[in-house]
C-alpha positions in Angstrom: -46.8 6.5 27.0 -45.8 10.4 27.1 -46.7 12.7 30.1 -47.3 16.1 30.1 -43.6 16.4 31.8 -42.5 15.2 28.6 -44.3 17.3 26.0 -43.0 20.4 28.4 -39.5 18.8 27.4 -40.1 18.5 23.7 -41.2 22.1 23.3 -38.3 23.2 25.4 -36.1 21.4 22.8 -37.8 22.9 20.1 -36.6 26.4 21.0 -33.4 25.1 21.6 -33.2 23.9 18.1 -34.7 27.2 16.8 -32.0 28.9 18.8 -29.5 27.1 16.5 -30.9 27.2 13.6 -31.0 30.5 13.4 -27.2 30.9 13.5 -26.7 27.7 11.3 -25.8 27.4 7.5 -29.2 27.6 5.4 -29.2 23.6 4.8 -28.6 22.6 8.9 -30.5 25.2 9.7 -33.8 24.4 7.4 -33.1 20.4 9.4 -33.1 21.9 12.7 -36.2 23.7 11.9 -37.8 20.9 10.5 -36.5 18.9 13.3 -38.3 21.2 15.7 -41.7 21.5 13.5 -41.6 17.5 14.5 -41.5 17.5 18.1 -43.8 20.3 18.8 -46.6 18.3 16.3 -45.1 15.2 19.1 -46.5 17.3 21.8 -49.3 18.9 20.7 -50.3 15.1 19.7 -49.8 14.5 23.5 -52.1 17.5 24.3 -55.0 16.4 22.4 -55.2 12.9 23.2 -53.7 13.4 26.8 -56.0 11.4 29.5 -56.2 12.3 33.1 -55.7 9.8 35.7 -58.4 9.6 36.5 -60.1 8.9 33.1 -57.4 5.8 33.2 -58.5 4.6 36.6 
């Protein structure tokens, strides 16, 4: 189970990967950018499907 904190951390890591991609050789940069996009997609899925603690109880 992911929490809002996990989603926030995924987005932070995606930002770090984007920064690394900017100075990496093209093939590595593309891979880093793709990984960043996957992390953001995971965080977005969490946000779209998250339930509050009240809803779960």
